[in-house]
C-alpha positions as CSV (number, residue, x, y, z in Angstrom):
1,X,222.2,17.1,42.7
2,X,219.0,19.0,42.1
3,X,215.7,17.2,42.2
4,X,212.3,17.9,40.6
5,X,209.2,16.9,42.5
6,X,206.3,16.2,40.1
7,X,203.1,17.1,41.9
8,X,200.7,16.7,39.0
9,X,199.1,13.3,38.5
10,X,198.8,14.0,34.7
11,X,202.5,15.0,34.4
12,X,203.6,11.9,36.2
13,X,201.3,9.7,34.1
14,X,202.7,11.2,30.9
15,X,206.3,10.9,32.0
16,X,205.7,7.3,33.0
17,X,204.1,6.5,29.6
18,X,207.0,8.2,27.8
19,X,209.4,6.2,29.8
20,X,207.7,2.9,29.0
21,X,207.4,3.7,25.3
22,X,211.1,4.7,24.9
23,X,212.6,2.2,27.3
24,X,214.4,5.0,29.1
25,X,214.2,5.6,32.8
26,X,211.9,8.6,33.7
27,X,214.9,11.0,34.2
28,X,216.2,10.2,30.7
29,X,212.8,10.4,29.1
30,X,212.0,13.7,30.8
31,X,215.4,15.2,30.0
32,X,215.2,14.2,26.3
33,X,211.6,15.6,26.0
34,X,212.7,18.9,27.5
35,X,215.8,19.1,25.2
36,X,213.7,18.4,22.1
37,X,211.1,21.0,23.1
38,X,213.8,23.6,23.8
39,X,215.4,22.8,20.4
40,X,212.1,23.3,18.6
41,X,211.4,26.6,20.4
42,X,214.9,27.9,19.8
43,X,214.5,27.1,16.1
44,X,211.2,28.8,15.9
45,X,212.7,31.9,17.6
46,X,215.6,31.9,15.1
47,X,213.2,31.6,12.2
48,X,210.8,34.3,13.4
49,X,213.5,36.9,14.0
50,X,214.4,37.3,10.4
51,X,210.9,37.0,8.8
52,X,210.4,40.7,8.7
53,X,213.6,41.4,6.9
54,X,214.6,41.1,3.3
55,X,216.6,38.0,4.2
56,X,213.6,36.5,5.9
57,X,211.4,37.2,2.8
58,X,214.0,35.7,0.5
59,X,214.3,32.6,2.7
60,X,210.5,32.2,2.7
61,X,210.4,32.5,-1.1
62,X,213.1,30.0,-1.5
63,X,211.3,27.6,0.8
64,X,208.1,27.9,-1.2
65,X,210.0,27.4,-4.5
66,X,211.7,24.4,-3.1
67,X,208.4,22.9,-2.0
68,X,207.0,23.4,-5.5
69,X,210.1,21.8,-7.0
70,X,210.2,18.8,-4.8
71,X,206.5,18.1,-5.0
72,X,206.8,18.6,-8.8
73,X,203.9,21.0,-8.9
74,X,204.3,24.0,-11.1
75,X,202.0,27.0,-11.1
76,X,200.3,27.7,-14.4
77,X,197.6,30.2,-15.5
78,X,194.4,28.5,-16.7
79,X,192.2,29.8,-19.6
80,X,190.1,31.6,-17.0
81,X,193.1,33.3,-15.6
82,X,193.1,31.4,-12.3
83,X,196.4,30.3,-10.8
84,X,196.3,26.5,-10.7
85,X,198.8,23.8,-9.8
86,X,199.3,20.8,-12.0
87,X,201.5,17.8,-11.6
88,X,204.4,17.5,-14.1
């Protein structure tokens, strides 16, 4: 079994606090925190890879349209030709 030796007082304090708040032992708390951070970073990497392509652009546009739909805000042109959002 491999071991990690935490040499930073701050890292130890944070791991201890996380352990107390979650009810997990320190090994479980640290493992889960690392897994969650890796998952987030992998998702960001997947999303950023396609953003320069047509597919990435279309996905971004679909996300923006979905946001507008679910918040029920629709863009309209005001009498002064400014783009405004109004609740519907």
